[in-house]
mmCIF file as Biopython writes it, N, C-alpha, C and O atoms, coordinates in Angstrom:
data_model
#
loop_
_atom_site.group_PDB
_atom_site.id
_atom_site.type_symbol
_atom_site.label_atom_id
_atom_site.label_alt_id
_atom_site.label_comp_id
_atom_site.label_asym_id
_atom_site.label_entity_id
_atom_site.label_seq_id
_atom_site.pdbx_PDB_ins_code
_atom_site.Cartn_x
_atom_site.Cartn_y
_atom_site.Cartn_z
_atom_site.occupancy
_atom_site.B_iso_or_equiv
_atom_site.auth_seq_id
_atom_site.auth_asym_id
_atom_site.pdbx_PDB_model_num
ATOM 1   N N  . MET A ? 1  ? 47.965 -121.899 -198.140 1.0 0.0 1  A 1 
ATOM 2   C CA . MET A ? 1  ? 47.165 -122.626 -199.083 1.0 0.0 1  A 1 
ATOM 3   C C  . MET A ? 1  ? 46.694 -121.676 -200.177 1.0 0.0 1  A 1 
ATOM 4   O O  . MET A ? 1  ? 45.858 -120.806 -199.933 1.0 0.0 1  A 1 
ATOM 5   N N  . LYS A ? 2  ? 47.221 -121.841 -201.357 1.0 0.0 2  A 1 
ATOM 6   C CA . LYS A ? 2  ? 46.790 -121.024 -202.487 1.0 0.0 2  A 1 
ATOM 7   C C  . LYS A ? 2  ? 45.653 -121.715 -203.210 1.0 0.0 2  A 1 
ATOM 8   O O  . LYS A ? 2  ? 45.636 -122.939 -203.344 1.0 0.0 2  A 1 
ATOM 9   N N  . ALA A ? 3  ? 44.707 -120.924 -203.671 1.0 0.0 3  A 1 
ATOM 10  C CA . ALA A ? 3  ? 43.565 -121.468 -204.413 1.0 0.0 3  A 1 
ATOM 11  C C  . ALA A ? 3  ? 44.057 -122.112 -205.708 1.0 0.0 3  A 1 
ATOM 12  O O  . ALA A ? 3  ? 44.870 -121.534 -206.429 1.0 0.0 3  A 1 
ATOM 13  N N  . ASN A ? 4  ? 43.561 -123.304 -205.994 1.0 0.0 4  A 1 
ATOM 14  C CA . ASN A ? 4  ? 43.909 -123.960 -207.250 1.0 0.0 4  A 1 
ATOM 15  C C  . ASN A ? 4  ? 42.670 -124.549 -207.936 1.0 0.0 4  A 1 
ATOM 16  O O  . ASN A ? 4  ? 42.786 -125.327 -208.883 1.0 0.0 4  A 1 
ATOM 17  N N  . VAL A ? 5  ? 41.483 -124.168 -207.448 1.0 0.0 5  A 1 
ATOM 18  C CA . VAL A ? 5  ? 40.221 -124.646 -208.019 1.0 0.0 5  A 1 
ATOM 19  C C  . VAL A ? 5  ? 39.471 -123.444 -208.580 1.0 0.0 5  A 1 
ATOM 20  O O  . VAL A ? 5  ? 39.162 -122.502 -207.850 1.0 0.0 5  A 1 
ATOM 21  N N  . GLY A ? 6  ? 39.180 -123.479 -209.871 1.0 0.0 6  A 1 
ATOM 22  C CA . GLY A ? 6  ? 38.488 -122.373 -210.538 1.0 0.0 6  A 1 
ATOM 23  C C  . GLY A ? 6  ? 37.000 -122.350 -210.248 1.0 0.0 6  A 1 
ATOM 24  O O  . GLY A ? 6  ? 36.479 -123.237 -209.572 1.0 0.0 6  A 1 
ATOM 25  N N  . SER A ? 7  ? 36.317 -121.338 -210.758 1.0 0.0 7  A 1 
ATOM 26  C CA . SER A ? 7  ? 34.909 -121.126 -210.427 1.0 0.0 7  A 1 
ATOM 27  C C  . SER A ? 7  ? 33.987 -122.232 -210.946 1.0 0.0 7  A 1 
ATOM 28  O O  . SER A ? 7  ? 33.108 -122.684 -210.212 1.0 0.0 7  A 1 
ATOM 29  N N  . LEU A ? 8  ? 34.166 -122.673 -212.179 1.0 0.0 8  A 1 
ATOM 30  C CA . LEU A ? 8  ? 33.318 -123.754 -212.705 1.0 0.0 8  A 1 
ATOM 31  C C  . LEU A ? 8  ? 33.591 -125.048 -211.943 1.0 0.0 8  A 1 
ATOM 32  O O  . LEU A ? 8  ? 32.663 -125.751 -211.541 1.0 0.0 8  A 1 
ATOM 33  N N  . ASP A ? 9  ? 34.855 -125.351 -211.751 1.0 0.0 9  A 1 
ATOM 34  C CA . ASP A ? 9  ? 35.274 -126.533 -211.004 1.0 0.0 9  A 1 
ATOM 35  C C  . ASP A ? 9  ? 34.704 -126.487 -209.586 1.0 0.0 9  A 1 
ATOM 36  O O  . ASP A ? 9  ? 34.207 -127.489 -209.073 1.0 0.0 9  A 1 
ATOM 37  N N  . LYS A ? 10 ? 34.782 -125.329 -208.970 1.0 0.0 10 A 1 
ATOM 38  C CA . LYS A ? 10 ? 34.282 -125.118 -207.611 1.0 0.0 10 A 1 
ATOM 39  C C  . LYS A ? 10 ? 32.776 -125.377 -207.541 1.0 0.0 10 A 1 
ATOM 40  O O  . LYS A ? 10 ? 32.304 -126.080 -206.648 1.0 0.0 10 A 1 
ATOM 41  N N  . THR A ? 11 ? 32.034 -124.812 -208.475 1.0 0.0 11 A 1 
ATOM 42  C CA . THR A ? 11 ? 30.582 -124.982 -208.510 1.0 0.0 11 A 1 
ATOM 43  C C  . THR A ? 11 ? 30.193 -126.443 -208.687 1.0 0.0 11 A 1 
ATOM 44  O O  . THR A ? 11 ? 29.306 -126.942 -207.994 1.0 0.0 11 A 1 
ATOM 45  N N  . LEU A ? 12 ? 30.852 -127.124 -209.608 1.0 0.0 12 A 1 
ATOM 46  C CA . LEU A ? 12 ? 30.550 -128.539 -209.853 1.0 0.0 12 A 1 
ATOM 47  C C  . LEU A ? 12 ? 30.873 -129.398 -208.638 1.0 0.0 12 A 1 
ATOM 48  O O  . LEU A ? 12 ? 30.127 -130.323 -208.318 1.0 0.0 12 A 1 
ATOM 49  N N  . ARG A ? 13 ? 31.980 -129.102 -207.958 1.0 0.0 13 A 1 
ATOM 50  C CA . ARG A ? 13 ? 32.353 -129.850 -206.753 1.0 0.0 13 A 1 
ATOM 51  C C  . ARG A ? 13 ? 31.322 -129.666 -205.647 1.0 0.0 13 A 1 
ATOM 52  O O  . ARG A ? 13 ? 30.940 -130.629 -204.983 1.0 0.0 13 A 1 
ATOM 53  N N  . ILE A ? 14 ? 30.873 -128.426 -205.449 1.0 0.0 14 A 1 
ATOM 54  C CA . ILE A ? 14 ? 29.899 -128.145 -204.396 1.0 0.0 14 A 1 
ATOM 55  C C  . ILE A ? 14 ? 28.574 -128.852 -204.689 1.0 0.0 14 A 1 
ATOM 56  O O  . ILE A ? 14 ? 27.978 -129.454 -203.795 1.0 0.0 14 A 1 
ATOM 57  N N  . ILE A ? 15 ? 28.118 -128.780 -205.933 1.0 0.0 15 A 1 
ATOM 58  C CA . ILE A ? 15 ? 26.864 -129.440 -206.314 1.0 0.0 15 A 1 
ATOM 59  C C  . ILE A ? 15 ? 26.980 -130.955 -206.143 1.0 0.0 15 A 1 
ATOM 60  O O  . ILE A ? 15 ? 26.088 -131.586 -205.575 1.0 0.0 15 A 1 
ATOM 61  N N  . ALA A ? 16 ? 28.069 -131.537 -206.629 1.0 0.0 16 A 1 
ATOM 62  C CA . ALA A ? 16 ? 28.269 -132.989 -206.514 1.0 0.0 16 A 1 
ATOM 63  C C  . ALA A ? 16 ? 28.348 -133.412 -205.048 1.0 0.0 16 A 1 
ATOM 64  O O  . ALA A ? 16 ? 27.773 -134.428 -204.657 1.0 0.0 16 A 1 
ATOM 65  N N  . GLY A ? 17 ? 29.062 -132.632 -204.242 1.0 0.0 17 A 1 
ATOM 66  C CA . GLY A ? 17 ? 29.193 -132.954 -202.825 1.0 0.0 17 A 1 
ATOM 67  C C  . GLY A ? 17 ? 27.862 -132.926 -202.106 1.0 0.0 17 A 1 
ATOM 68  O O  . GLY A ? 17 ? 27.538 -133.848 -201.357 1.0 0.0 17 A 1 
ATOM 69  N N  . ILE A ? 18 ? 27.085 -131.871 -202.328 1.0 0.0 18 A 1 
ATOM 70  C CA . ILE A ? 18 ? 25.767 -131.758 -201.688 1.0 0.0 18 A 1 
ATOM 71  C C  . ILE A ? 18 ? 24.847 -132.885 -202.144 1.0 0.0 18 A 1 
ATOM 72  O O  . ILE A ? 18 ? 24.112 -133.459 -201.340 1.0 0.0 18 A 1 
ATOM 73  N N  . LEU A ? 19 ? 24.889 -133.198 -203.429 1.0 0.0 19 A 1 
ATOM 74  C CA . LEU A ? 19 ? 24.050 -134.267 -203.967 1.0 0.0 19 A 1 
ATOM 75  C C  . LEU A ? 19 ? 24.398 -135.615 -203.337 1.0 0.0 19 A 1 
ATOM 76  O O  . LEU A ? 19 ? 23.504 -136.351 -202.919 1.0 0.0 19 A 1 
ATOM 77  N N  . LEU A ? 20 ? 25.675 -135.938 -203.266 1.0 0.0 20 A 1 
ATOM 78  C CA . LEU A ? 20 ? 26.101 -137.212 -202.672 1.0 0.0 20 A 1 
ATOM 79  C C  . LEU A ? 20 ? 25.721 -137.296 -201.191 1.0 0.0 20 A 1 
ATOM 80  O O  . LEU A ? 20 ? 25.241 -138.330 -200.726 1.0 0.0 20 A 1 
ATOM 81  N N  . ILE A ? 21 ? 25.936 -136.212 -200.462 1.0 0.0 21 A 1 
ATOM 82  C CA . ILE A ? 21 ? 25.598 -136.197 -199.036 1.0 0.0 21 A 1 
ATOM 83  C C  . ILE A ? 21 ? 24.085 -136.350 -198.840 1.0 0.0 21 A 1 
ATOM 84  O O  . ILE A ? 21 ? 23.643 -137.085 -197.957 1.0 0.0 21 A 1 
ATOM 85  N N  . ALA A ? 22 ? 23.306 -135.661 -199.655 1.0 0.0 22 A 1 
ATOM 86  C CA . ALA A ? 22 ? 21.846 -135.760 -199.551 1.0 0.0 22 A 1 
ATOM 87  C C  . ALA A ? 22 ? 21.364 -137.178 -199.858 1.0 0.0 22 A 1 
ATOM 88  O O  . ALA A ? 22 ? 20.480 -137.697 -199.177 1.0 0.0 22 A 1 
ATOM 89  N N  . LEU A ? 23 ? 21.944 -137.797 -200.878 1.0 0.0 23 A 1 
ATOM 90  C CA . LEU A ? 23 ? 21.557 -139.169 -201.226 1.0 0.0 23 A 1 
ATOM 91  C C  . LEU A ? 23 ? 21.944 -140.148 -200.125 1.0 0.0 23 A 1 
ATOM 92  O O  . LEU A ? 23 ? 21.210 -141.098 -199.852 1.0 0.0 23 A 1 
ATOM 93  N N  . ALA A ? 24 ? 23.086 -139.925 -199.495 1.0 0.0 24 A 1 
ATOM 94  C CA . ALA A ? 24 ? 23.512 -140.795 -198.392 1.0 0.0 24 A 1 
ATOM 95  C C  . ALA A ? 24 ? 22.640 -140.576 -197.164 1.0 0.0 24 A 1 
ATOM 96  O O  . ALA A ? 24 ? 22.289 -141.530 -196.470 1.0 0.0 24 A 1 
ATOM 97  N N  . ALA A ? 25 ? 22.290 -139.327 -196.894 1.0 0.0 25 A 1 
ATOM 98  C CA . ALA A ? 25 ? 21.478 -139.001 -195.715 1.0 0.0 25 A 1 
ATOM 99  C C  . ALA A ? 25 ? 20.064 -139.572 -195.827 1.0 0.0 25 A 1 
ATOM 100 O O  . ALA A ? 25 ? 19.466 -139.952 -194.821 1.0 0.0 25 A 1 
ATOM 101 N N  . THR A ? 26 ? 19.537 -139.631 -197.033 1.0 0.0 26 A 1 
ATOM 102 C CA . THR A ? 26 ? 18.194 -140.165 -197.225 1.0 0.0 26 A 1 
ATOM 103 C C  . THR A ? 26 ? 18.188 -141.684 -197.357 1.0 0.0 26 A 1 
ATOM 104 O O  . THR A ? 26 ? 17.124 -142.303 -197.393 1.0 0.0 26 A 1 
ATOM 105 N N  . GLY A ? 27 ? 19.356 -142.276 -197.429 1.0 0.0 27 A 1 
ATOM 106 C CA . GLY A ? 27 ? 19.445 -143.725 -197.519 1.0 0.0 27 A 1 
ATOM 107 C C  . GLY A ? 27 ? 19.311 -144.262 -198.930 1.0 0.0 27 A 1 
ATOM 108 O O  . GLY A ? 27 ? 19.238 -145.475 -199.129 1.0 0.0 27 A 1 
ATOM 109 N N  . TYR A ? 28 ? 19.279 -143.374 -199.912 1.0 0.0 28 A 1 
ATOM 110 C CA . TYR A ? 28 ? 19.133 -143.813 -201.298 1.0 0.0 28 A 1 
ATOM 111 C C  . TYR A ? 28 ? 20.388 -144.553 -201.778 1.0 0.0 28 A 1 
ATOM 112 O O  . TYR A ? 28 ? 20.299 -145.539 -202.510 1.0 0.0 28 A 1 
ATOM 113 N N  . ILE A ? 29 ? 21.548 -144.063 -201.355 1.0 0.0 29 A 1 
ATOM 114 C CA . ILE A ? 29 ? 22.796 -144.775 -201.621 1.0 0.0 29 A 1 
ATOM 115 C C  . ILE A ? 29 ? 23.428 -145.095 -200.273 1.0 0.0 29 A 1 
ATOM 116 O O  . ILE A ? 29 ? 23.021 -144.542 -199.251 1.0 0.0 29 A 1 
ATOM 117 N N  . GLY A ? 30 ? 24.383 -145.953 -200.262 1.0 0.0 30 A 1 
ATOM 118 C CA . GLY A ? 30 ? 24.982 -146.402 -199.006 1.0 0.0 30 A 1 
ATOM 119 C C  . GLY A ? 30 ? 25.891 -145.366 -198.361 1.0 0.0 30 A 1 
ATOM 120 O O  . GLY A ? 30 ? 25.898 -144.188 -198.717 1.0 0.0 30 A 1 
ATOM 121 N N  . VAL A ? 31 ? 26.643 -145.850 -197.414 1.0 0.0 31 A 1 
ATOM 122 C CA . VAL A ? 31 ? 27.546 -144.988 -196.647 1.0 0.0 31 A 1 
ATOM 123 C C  . VAL A ? 31 ? 28.616 -144.345 -197.520 1.0 0.0 31 A 1 
ATOM 124 O O  . VAL A ? 31 ? 29.172 -143.309 -197.157 1.0 0.0 31 A 1 
ATOM 125 N N  . TRP A ? 32 ? 28.901 -144.933 -198.635 1.0 0.0 32 A 1 
ATOM 126 C CA . TRP A ? 32 ? 29.916 -144.366 -199.523 1.0 0.0 32 A 1 
ATOM 127 C C  . TRP A ? 32 ? 29.512 -142.995 -200.042 1.0 0.0 32 A 1 
ATOM 128 O O  . TRP A ? 32 ? 30.367 -142.245 -200.515 1.0 0.0 32 A 1 
ATOM 129 N N  . GLY A ? 33 ? 28.276 -142.661 -199.968 1.0 0.0 33 A 1 
ATOM 130 C CA . GLY A ? 33 ? 27.808 -141.347 -200.393 1.0 0.0 33 A 1 
ATOM 131 C C  . GLY A ? 33 ? 28.382 -140.221 -199.549 1.0 0.0 33 A 1 
ATOM 132 O O  . GLY A ? 33 ? 28.457 -139.075 -199.991 1.0 0.0 33 A 1 
ATOM 133 N N  . TRP A ? 34 ? 28.787 -140.560 -198.328 1.0 0.0 34 A 1 
ATOM 134 C CA . TRP A ? 34 ? 29.371 -139.542 -197.441 1.0 0.0 34 A 1 
ATOM 135 C C  . TRP A ? 34 ? 30.739 -139.071 -197.949 1.0 0.0 34 A 1 
ATOM 136 O O  . TRP A ? 34 ? 31.300 -138.113 -197.417 1.0 0.0 34 A 1 
ATOM 137 N N  . ILE A ? 35 ? 31.272 -139.734 -198.963 1.0 0.0 35 A 1 
ATOM 138 C CA . ILE A ? 35 ? 32.514 -139.272 -199.594 1.0 0.0 35 A 1 
ATOM 139 C C  . ILE A ? 35 ? 32.283 -137.913 -200.244 1.0 0.0 35 A 1 
ATOM 140 O O  . ILE A ? 35 ? 33.236 -137.232 -200.621 1.0 0.0 35 A 1 
ATOM 141 N N  . GLY A ? 36 ? 31.022 -137.521 -200.374 1.0 0.0 36 A 1 
ATOM 142 C CA . GLY A ? 36 ? 30.664 -136.214 -200.913 1.0 0.0 36 A 1 
ATOM 143 C C  . GLY A ? 36 ? 31.195 -135.065 -200.077 1.0 0.0 36 A 1 
ATOM 144 O O  . GLY A ? 36 ? 31.224 -133.924 -200.538 1.0 0.0 36 A 1 
ATOM 145 N N  . VAL A ? 37 ? 31.616 -135.353 -198.850 1.0 0.0 37 A 1 
ATOM 146 C CA . VAL A ? 37 ? 32.219 -134.329 -197.992 1.0 0.0 37 A 1 
ATOM 147 C C  . VAL A ? 37 ? 33.515 -133.813 -198.626 1.0 0.0 37 A 1 
ATOM 148 O O  . VAL A ? 37 ? 33.850 -132.636 -198.489 1.0 0.0 37 A 1 
ATOM 149 N N  . VAL A ? 38 ? 34.231 -134.680 -199.308 1.0 0.0 38 A 1 
ATOM 150 C CA . VAL A ? 38 ? 35.516 -134.289 -199.913 1.0 0.0 38 A 1 
ATOM 151 C C  . VAL A ? 38 ? 35.325 -133.252 -201.023 1.0 0.0 38 A 1 
ATOM 152 O O  . VAL A ? 38 ? 35.929 -132.182 -200.947 1.0 0.0 38 A 1 
ATOM 153 N N  . PRO A ? 39 ? 34.505 -133.523 -202.059 1.0 0.0 39 A 1 
ATOM 154 C CA . PRO A ? 39 ? 34.338 -132.482 -203.078 1.0 0.0 39 A 1 
ATOM 155 C C  . PRO A ? 39 ? 33.684 -131.217 -202.528 1.0 0.0 39 A 1 
ATOM 156 O O  . PRO A ? 39 ? 33.976 -130.116 -202.995 1.0 0.0 39 A 1 
ATOM 157 N N  . LEU A ? 40 ? 32.806 -131.366 -201.544 1.0 0.0 40 A 1 
ATOM 158 C CA . LEU A ? 40 ? 32.184 -130.193 -200.941 1.0 0.0 40 A 1 
ATOM 159 C C  . LEU A ? 40 ? 33.235 -129.327 -200.249 1.0 0.0 40 A 1 
ATOM 160 O O  . LEU A ? 40 ? 33.247 -128.109 -200.428 1.0 0.0 40 A 1 
ATOM 161 N N  . ALA A ? 41 ? 34.104 -129.934 -199.472 1.0 0.0 41 A 1 
ATOM 162 C CA . ALA A ? 41 ? 35.155 -129.183 -198.765 1.0 0.0 41 A 1 
ATOM 163 C C  . ALA A ? 41 ? 36.141 -128.553 -199.741 1.0 0.0 41 A 1 
ATOM 164 O O  . ALA A ? 41 ? 36.514 -127.392 -199.577 1.0 0.0 41 A 1 
ATOM 165 N N  . THR A ? 42 ? 36.565 -129.303 -200.754 1.0 0.0 42 A 1 
ATOM 166 C CA . THR A ? 42 ? 37.523 -128.744 -201.709 1.0 0.0 42 A 1 
ATOM 167 C C  . THR A ? 42 ? 36.901 -127.613 -202.509 1.0 0.0 42 A 1 
ATOM 168 O O  . THR A ? 42 ? 37.591 -126.668 -202.893 1.0 0.0 42 A 1 
ATOM 169 N N  . GLY A ? 43 ? 35.606 -127.703 -202.761 1.0 0.0 43 A 1 
ATOM 170 C CA . GLY A ? 43 ? 34.914 -126.617 -203.453 1.0 0.0 43 A 1 
ATOM 171 C C  . GLY A ? 43 ? 34.779 -125.381 -202.580 1.0 0.0 43 A 1 
ATOM 172 O O  . GLY A ? 43 ? 34.980 -124.262 -203.051 1.0 0.0 43 A 1 
ATOM 173 N N  . LEU A ? 44 ? 34.440 -125.575 -201.314 1.0 0.0 44 A 1 
ATOM 174 C CA . LEU A ? 44 ? 34.269 -124.440 -200.410 1.0 0.0 44 A 1 
ATOM 175 C C  . LEU A ? 44 ? 35.585 -123.731 -200.105 1.0 0.0 44 A 1 
ATOM 176 O O  . LEU A ? 44 ? 35.619 -122.508 -199.974 1.0 0.0 44 A 1 
ATOM 177 N N  . PHE A ? 45 ? 36.666 -124.499 -199.992 1.0 0.0 45 A 1 
ATOM 178 C CA . PHE A ? 45 ? 37.972 -123.906 -199.686 1.0 0.0 45 A 1 
ATOM 179 C C  . PHE A ? 45 ? 38.754 -123.509 -200.932 1.0 0.0 45 A 1 
ATOM 180 O O  . PHE A ? 45 ? 39.816 -122.896 -200.821 1.0 0.0 45 A 1 
ATOM 181 N N  . SER A ? 46 ? 38.252 -123.846 -202.110 1.0 0.0 46 A 1 
ATOM 182 C CA . SER A ? 46 ? 38.929 -123.559 -203.387 1.0 0.0 46 A 1 
ATOM 183 C C  . SER A ? 46 ? 40.338 -124.120 -203.442 1.0 0.0 46 A 1 
ATOM 184 O O  . SER A ? 46 ? 41.222 -123.552 -204.083 1.0 0.0 46 A 1 
ATOM 185 N N  . PHE A ? 47 ? 40.534 -125.227 -202.772 1.0 0.0 47 A 1 
ATOM 186 C CA . PHE A ? 47 ? 41.855 -125.855 -202.743 1.0 0.0 47 A 1 
ATOM 187 C C  . PHE A ? 47 ? 41.700 -127.367 -202.788 1.0 0.0 47 A 1 
ATOM 188 O O  . PHE A ? 47 ? 40.949 -127.953 -202.008 1.0 0.0 47 A 1 
ATOM 189 N N  . CYS A ? 48 ? 42.424 -127.990 -203.715 1.0 0.0 48 A 1 
ATOM 190 C CA . CYS A ? 48 ? 42.409 -129.439 -203.837 1.0 0.0 48 A 1 
ATOM 191 C C  . CYS A ? 48 ? 43.833 -129.953 -203.651 1.0 0.0 48 A 1 
ATOM 192 O O  . CYS A ? 48 ? 44.701 -129.658 -204.474 1.0 0.0 48 A 1 
ATOM 193 N N  . PRO A ? 49 ? 44.092 -130.712 -202.594 1.0 0.0 49 A 1 
ATOM 194 C CA . PRO A ? 49 ? 45.438 -131.233 -202.357 1.0 0.0 49 A 1 
ATOM 195 C C  . PRO A ? 49 ? 45.954 -132.102 -203.509 1.0 0.0 49 A 1 
ATOM 196 O O  . PRO A ? 49 ? 47.146 -132.075 -203.817 1.0 0.0 49 A 1 
ATOM 197 N N  . LEU A ? 50 ? 45.081 -132.856 -204.131 1.0 0.0 50 A 1 
ATOM 198 C CA . LEU A ? 50 ? 45.495 -133.701 -205.251 1.0 0.0 50 A 1 
ATOM 199 C C  . LEU A ? 50 ? 45.956 -132.848 -206.435 1.0 0.0 50 A 1 
ATOM 200 O O  . LEU A ? 50 ? 46.932 -133.187 -207.104 1.0 0.0 50 A 1 
ATOM 201 N N  . TYR A ? 51 ? 45.256 -131.747 -206.691 1.0 0.0 51 A 1 
ATOM 202 C CA . TYR A ? 51 ? 45.671 -130.841 -207.758 1.0 0.0 51 A 1 
ATOM 203 C C  . TYR A ? 51 ? 47.082 -130.313 -207.492 1.0 0.0 51 A 1 
ATOM 204 O O  . TYR A ? 51 ? 47.877 -130.181 -208.422 1.0 0.0 51 A 1 
ATOM 205 N N  . SER A ? 52 ? 47.396 -130.011 -206.238 1.0 0.0 52 A 1 
ATOM 206 C CA . SER A ? 52 ? 48.737 -129.514 -205.913 1.0 0.0 52 A 1 
ATOM 207 C C  . SER A ? 52 ? 49.798 -130.562 -206.203 1.0 0.0 52 A 1 
ATOM 208 O O  . SER A ? 52 ? 50.869 -130.250 -206.725 1.0 0.0 52 A 1 
ATOM 209 N N  . LEU A ? 53 ? 49.491 -131.808 -205.860 1.0 0.0 53 A 1 
ATOM 210 C CA . LEU A ? 53 ? 50.466 -132.882 -206.063 1.0 0.0 53 A 1 
ATOM 211 C C  . LEU A ? 53 ? 50.794 -133.112 -207.535 1.0 0.0 53 A 1 
ATOM 212 O O  . LEU A ? 53 ? 51.943 -133.374 -207.891 1.0 0.0 53 A 1 
ATOM 213 N N  . ILE A ? 54 ? 49.777 -133.011 -208.383 1.0 0.0 54 A 1 
ATOM 214 C CA . ILE A ? 54 ? 50.017 -133.271 -209.799 1.0 0.0 54 A 1 
ATOM 215 C C  . ILE A ? 54 ? 50.170 -132.004 -210.637 1.0 0.0 54 A 1 
ATOM 216 O O  . ILE A ? 54 ? 50.336 -132.077 -211.855 1.0 0.0 54 A 1 
ATOM 217 N N  . GLY A ? 55 ? 50.113 -130.841 -209.983 1.0 0.0 55 A 1 
ATOM 218 C CA . GLY A ? 55 ? 50.391 -129.584 -210.670 1.0 0.0 55 A 1 
ATOM 219 C C  . GLY A ? 55 ? 49.268 -129.012 -211.519 1.0 0.0 55 A 1 
ATOM 220 O O  . GLY A ? 55 ? 49.527 -128.272 -212.468 1.0 0.0 55 A 1 
ATOM 221 N N  . ILE A ? 56 ? 48.038 -129.339 -211.196 1.0 0.0 56 A 1 
ATOM 222 C CA . ILE A ? 56 ? 46.892 -128.810 -211.932 1.0 0.0 56 A 1 
ATOM 223 C C  . ILE A ? 56 ? 46.372 -127.562 -211.229 1.0 0.0 56 A 1 
ATOM 224 O O  . ILE A ? 56 ? 46.339 -127.504 -210.000 1.0 0.0 56 A 1 
ATOM 225 N N  . LYS A ? 57 ? 45.967 -126.569 -212.008 1.0 0.0 57 A 1 
ATOM 226 C CA . LYS A ? 57 ? 45.391 -125.350 -211.451 1.0 0.0 57 A 1 
ATOM 227 C C  . LYS A ? 57 ? 44.301 -124.898 -212.415 1.0 0.0 57 A 1 
ATOM 228 O O  . LYS A ? 57 ? 44.581 -124.603 -213.576 1.0 0.0 57 A 1 
ATOM 229 N N  . THR A ? 58 ? 43.060 -124.843 -211.937 1.0 0.0 58 A 1 
ATOM 230 C CA . THR A ? 58 ? 41.960 -124.449 -212.817 1.0 0.0 58 A 1 
ATOM 231 C C  . THR A ? 58 ? 41.501 -123.022 -212.559 1.0 0.0 58 A 1 
ATOM 232 O O  . THR A ? 58 ? 40.616 -122.530 -213.259 1.0 0.0 58 A 1 
ATOM 233 N N  . CYS A ? 59 ? 42.077 -122.351 -211.576 1.0 0.0 59 A 1 
ATOM 234 C CA . CYS A ? 59 ? 41.688 -120.971 -211.318 1.0 0.0 59 A 1 
ATOM 235 C C  . CYS A ? 59 ? 42.606 -120.013 -212.078 1.0 0.0 59 A 1 
ATOM 236 O O  . CYS A ? 59 ? 43.745 -120.354 -212.396 1.0 0.0 59 A 1 
ATOM 237 N N  . LYS A ? 60 ? 42.108 -118.832 -212.360 1.0 0.0 60 A 1 
ATOM 238 C CA . LYS A ? 60 ? 42.871 -117.869 -213.140 1.0 0.0 60 A 1 
ATOM 239 C C  . LYS A ? 60 ? 43.687 -116.920 -212.279 1.0 0.0 60 A 1 
ATOM 240 O O  . LYS A ? 60 ? 44.430 -116.091 -212.805 1.0 0.0 60 A 1 
ATOM 241 N N  . ILE A ? 61 ? 43.556 -117.031 -210.952 1.0 0.0 61 A 1 
ATOM 242 C CA . ILE A ? 61 ? 44.317 -116.176 -210.044 1.0 0.0 61 A 1 
ATOM 243 C C  . ILE A ? 61 ? 45.769 -116.670 -210.017 1.0 0.0 61 A 1 
ATOM 244 O O  . ILE A ? 61 ? 46.005 -117.863 -209.824 1.0 0.0 61 A 1 
ATOM 245 N N  . PRO A ? 62 ? 46.740 -115.775 -210.206 1.0 0.0 62 A 1 
ATOM 246 C CA . PRO A ? 62 ? 48.150 -116.227 -210.227 1.0 0.0 62 A 1 
ATOM 247 C C  . PRO A ? 62 ? 48.648 -116.719 -208.904 1.0 0.0 62 A 1 
ATOM 248 O O  . PRO A ? 62 ? 49.806 -117.123 -208.791 1.0 0.0 62 A 1 
#
């Protein structure tokens, strides 16, 4: 698994994921908020399977 998520992209994914999970955990939004696990995981692992499929790479590492 090669990294394909850059630093800004990674930071935004982690923040969005934590925010969605927190909102779902507090009951502010419904169960769909738990979808925040996906951006959180892709941010933490610096790898997005969808980016690989469509050929996008936001990181500068070759």
